[in-house]
C-alpha positions in Angstrom: 0.0 0.0 0.0 2.9 2.4 0.8 4.5 1.7 -2.5 1.2 2.4 -4.3 0.8 5.7 -2.5 4.4 6.6 -3.5 3.7 5.8 -7.3 0.5 7.8 -7.3 2.1 10.8 -5.6 5.0 10.5 -8.1 2.4 10.6 -11.0 0.8 13.6 -9.5 4.0 15.5 -9.0 5.3 14.7 -12.5 2.0 15.7 -14.2 2.3 19.1 -12.3 5.9 19.3 -13.5 4.7 18.6 -17.1 2.2 21.4 -16.9 4.8 23.8 -15.4 7.2 22.9 -18.3 4.4 23.7 -20.8 4.0 27.0 -19.3 7.5 28.1 -18.9 8.8 26.8 -22.3 5.8 27.3 -24.6 3.2 29.7 -23.1 5.2 32.1 -21.1 8.8 31.6 -22.0 10.7 32.1 -18.7 14.2 33.9 -19.3 14.6 31.8 -22.5 16.9 34.5 -24.0 19.1 34.3 -20.9 19.2 30.4 -21.1 20.0 30.5 -24.7 22.7 33.1 -24.2 24.3 31.3 -21.3 24.4 28.0 -22.9 25.6 29.2 -26.3 28.5 31.1 -24.8 29.5 28.3 -22.5 29.5 25.6 -25.3 30.6 27.6 -28.3 31.5 24.5 -30.4 27.9 23.0 -30.0 25.6 23.2 -33.1 22.4 25.0 -33.3 20.4 21.8 -32.9 22.4 20.7 -29.8 21.9 24.1 -28.1 18.0 23.9 -28.8 18.0 20.3 -27.4 20.0 21.5 -24.3 17.6 24.5 -23.7 14.6 22.2 -23.9 16.2 19.6 -21.5 17.0 22.5 -19.1 13.4 23.7 -19.0 12.2 20.1 -18.4 14.6 19.9 -15.5 13.6 23.4 -14.2 10.0 22.2 -14.1 11.0 19.1 -12.2 13.1 21.4 -9.8 10.1 23.5 -8.9 8.2 20.5 -7.5 11.1 18.5 -6.2 11.3 20.4 -2.7 7.6 19.5 -2.2 8.4 15.7 -3.2 11.4 15.4 -0.8 9.5 17.2 2.0 6.5 14.9 1.7 7.9 11.6 0.8 7.8 8.8 3.5 11.2 8.0 5.0 10.9 4.4 3.6 10.6 5.6 0.1 13.2 8.3 0.4 15.9 6.1 -1.1 14.1 6.0 -4.4 14.7 9.7 -4.7 18.2 10.3 -3.3 21.2 8.2 -2.6 24.7 9.1 -1.1 28.2 7.8 -1.8 31.5 8.1 0.0 29.8 8.8 3.4 33.0 7.2 4.8 34.9 10.4 4.1 32.4 12.4 6.2 32.7 9.9 9.0 36.5 10.0 8.9 36.7 13.8 9.0 34.3 13.9 11.9 36.3 11.3 13.8 39.2 13.7 13.2 37.1 16.5 15.1 37.0 18.5 11.9 34.2 20.9 11.0 33.1 20.4 7.3 32.1 23.0 4.7 30.3 21.1 2.1 30.3 23.1 -1.1 27.2 22.3 -3.1 25.9 24.1 -6.2 22.8 25.2 -8.1 23.0 21.9 -9.8 20.5 18.9 -9.8 18.2 19.4 -6.8 20.0 20.9 -4.0 16.9 20.9 -1.7 17.4 17.0 -1.6 20.5 17.6 0.3 18.4 18.5 3.3 18.1 14.8 3.9 21.9 14.8 4.8 21.2 14.6 8.5 19.9 11.0 8.0 23.4 10.1 7.0 25.3 11.4 9.9 25.1 11.9 13.7 26.5 15.4 13.6 24.5 18.7 13.2 24.0 19.9 9.7 23.5 23.6 9.1 22.3 25.3 6.1 21.3 28.9 5.1 17.8 30.0 3.9 16.3 33.2 2.5 13.2 34.1 4.6 10.0 35.1 2.7 7.9 38.0 3.9 4.7 35.9 4.4 5.0 34.5 8.0 2.8 31.4 7.3 4.6 30.6 4.2 8.1 31.1 5.8 7.1 28.8 8.8 5.8 26.1 6.4 8.9 26.2 4.3 11.2 26.0 7.4 9.2 22.9 8.6 9.5 21.4 5.2 13.3 22.1 4.9 14.0 21.0 8.6 12.1 17.8 8.4 15.1 15.6 8.6 17.0 17.6 11.2 18.9 20.3 9.3 19.4 23.5 11.3 18.1 26.4 9.2 19.8 29.8 9.6 18.7 33.0 7.9 21.0 34.0 5.3 21.6 37.4 6.7 22.9 35.7 9.9 24.8 32.9 8.2 28.5 34.0 8.5 28.2 35.3 12.1 26.3 32.2 13.4 28.7 29.8 11.5 31.9 31.5 12.6 30.6 31.5 16.1 29.2 28.0 16.2 30.4 26.1 19.1 28.2 23.2 20.0 31.0 20.9 21.5 31.1 18.8 18.4 31.8 18.8 14.8 29.3 20.1 12.2 28.6 20.3 8.6 28.0 23.7 7.1 26.1 23.3 3.7 26.9 26.0 1.3 25.6 26.8 -2.2 29.1 28.0 -3.4 28.4 29.0 -7.0 26.5 32.3 -6.0 27.1 35.3 -8.1 28.8 38.1 -6.0 26.7 41.4 -5.5 29.4 43.1 -7.5 32.5 42.2 -9.4 34.9 41.2 -6.5 38.5 40.5 -6.0 38.3 36.9 -7.1 37.6 35.8 -10.7 38.7 32.8 -12.7 37.9 31.1 -15.9 34.8 29.0 -15.6 32.9 27.5 -18.5 35.1 29.3 -21.1 34.2 32.8 -19.4 35.8 35.2 -17.0 33.7 34.7 -13.9 33.7 36.6 -10.6 33.1 34.4 -7.8 31.9 34.8 -4.2 34.4 33.2 -1.8 32.3 33.2 1.4 32.4 29.5 1.7 36.2 29.3 1.4 36.5 32.3 3.8 34.5 30.4 6.5 36.6 27.2 5.9 39.9 29.1 6.1 39.0 31.0 9.3 37.7 27.9 11.1 40.4 25.6 9.3 37.6 23.2 8.2 37.8 20.3 5.9 36.3 21.3 2.6 34.2 18.7 0.6 32.7 19.0 -2.8 29.4 17.6 -3.6 29.3 15.9 -7.0 25.7 15.3 -8.3 24.3 12.7 -10.9 20.8 12.4 -12.0 20.0 8.8 -12.1 16.5 9.1 -13.5 13.7 11.7 -13.4 13.4 13.2 -9.8 16.2 10.8 -8.5 19.7 12.1 -7.7 23.0 10.5 -6.5 25.3 12.6 -4.3 29.0 11.7 -4.0 31.3 13.4 -1.6 34.8 14.4 -2.8 37.5 15.9 -0.7 39.0 19.3 -1.7 41.3 19.7 1.3 41.3 18.5 5.0 43.2 21.7 5.9 41.6 24.7 4.5 44.2 27.2 5.7 46.9 25.4 3.8 45.1 25.7 0.4 43.7 29.2 1.0 40.5 30.9 -0.3 41.7 31.4 -3.9 42.9 27.6 -4.0 39.7 26.4 -2.6 37.6 28.2 -5.1 39.7 27.2 -7.9 39.4 23.5 -7.0 35.6 23.8 -6.5 35.0 25.6 -9.8 37.1 23.0 -11.7 35.1 20.3 -10.1 31.8 22.0 -10.8 32.8 22.5 -14.5 33.4 18.8 -14.8 30.0 18.0 -13.3 28.2 20.4 -15.5 29.9 19.1 -18.7 28.7 15.5 -17.8 24.9 16.6 -17.5 24.8 20.2 -18.6 21.0 20.7 -18.4 21.0 20.2 -14.6 22.7 23.6 -13.8 20.8 26.7 -13.2 21.1 28.4 -16.7 18.3 30.8 -16.1 20.3 32.7 -13.6 22.2 35.8 -14.8 25.5 34.3 -13.5 27.7 36.5 -15.7 26.2 39.8 -14.8 29.7 41.0 -13.9 32.2 40.0 -16.7 34.6 41.4 -19.1 33.5 41.5 -22.7 37.1 42.4 -24.0 38.2 39.9 -26.5 35.1 37.9 -26.2 34.7 35.8 -29.4 31.4 35.9 -31.2 29.2 32.9 -30.9 27.2 31.7 -33.9 24.3 30.3 -31.8 23.7 33.8 -30.5 21.6 34.2 -33.7 19.0 32.1 -32.1 17.9 34.9 -29.8 
């Protein structure tokens, strides 16, 4: 009976996602020019047909992404493994035994909301930032949904202060979405996806100040609405690698992840609002706009 309820719920969520795709891709194209521009510039050797296929695949993923937080928030724990699985948890266990705090560098890739199930994989506290919404009822409902598996949710405005001052007598995991665009062109930039990219180094700064271990979250989509998370060590000693080194390793790993399944990254975000156009080569696919 429980398996039947899961299949029926899955059918309902996927039907809703199909409707959202129809609206965002066909009826009310959501930032389609931005998506085309970003994909075309990041994959300059791809043909027009390939770019159009990537754009369509991205919008199908985006529609799924909208409903997946509700799926992970409502699924029974006995069915959770059908949506999310973890690999190399032994790395996390070893670092925690060594009394290390861990900065887990995740990305706007796959379904990052699924990562809120991480407390089920470890005995330590898992902290994550969130952006409060103005409606109190909605904000409380989202907090309950996101904290369902035990994650400690911290308002984004308090994140750095709370994490840097965190002292609960035991190691903790600080979950960060590390590919954020900085509010303005900052001091760190690197070459990412064939483009000069300014980066926000807050996650690396926390890791260096607390001398945390830094772990990259690699994501693979197994099938529709189902993701596999794999932990990969960037460094066990953040101060030795430094802020710039951590960000370089992170963005190189993220680039490899994106190239494997490019439709799973958040292409509708204006990630390159701050970039240099000097010497930028023309891209034929931009004629699609």
